[in-house]
N, C-alpha and C positions, 0 to 999 in steps of 0.2 A: 581399437586405437592403433594406428600404425606408427612406425618409428620416425617417420618424417614430419608428423604433425607439429612438434615443437619448433622445427626449423621453418615451417610455413607460417606459423604464428609469429615468429620473430621477423620474417620477411614482411608480413602485413603491418608490423608495428604494434602488435598486440603483446607488449612486453609483460603486462600484468598477468595475462593468461599463462604465459610461459613460466613466469616466476611461480605462480600458483602450482602449476604442473610439477615443477622441479621440487618445490617444498613438500608437496604431498608425497611425491616419490621418495624423497629422503626420509620423511616421517615413517612411511611404511617400512622402509629398510631398517630403520632404527628399531621399530617395534618388533620386527622379525628377529633381529639379533638379541634383543632383551628377552623375548620369550624363549629363544633357544638357550640362552645362558641360564634362565630360571629352570628349565627342564633339565639341563645338564647338572646344575647344582643339586636339584632334588634327586636325580638319579645317582649322583656320587654319594650323597648322604645315605640313601637306601643301601647301596652296595657296601659302604663303610660299616653300617650297622649289621648287615647280614654277614659280613666277613669277621665280625667279632672284634673290631678295633675301636669300639665305642667305649671301652673301659671294662673293668671287671663286672661280671654278672652280679646282680643284686639278689641276695637271698632274704626275702621278706617273709618266708614261711617258717618262722621259728616257733 
């Protein structure tokens, strides 16, 4: 898919195709951002626990 296809579709009067293309493009971008935020949150949680900031260690071996 080339960069000029949406503009050619608009020139042909195929507005529905252009709208679909733009909506799919936006949905893909939103999904990428959400996945990146989830990975970031999981990574920060792992680092926080490994750094010992998750609270005092529990001693259940009494």
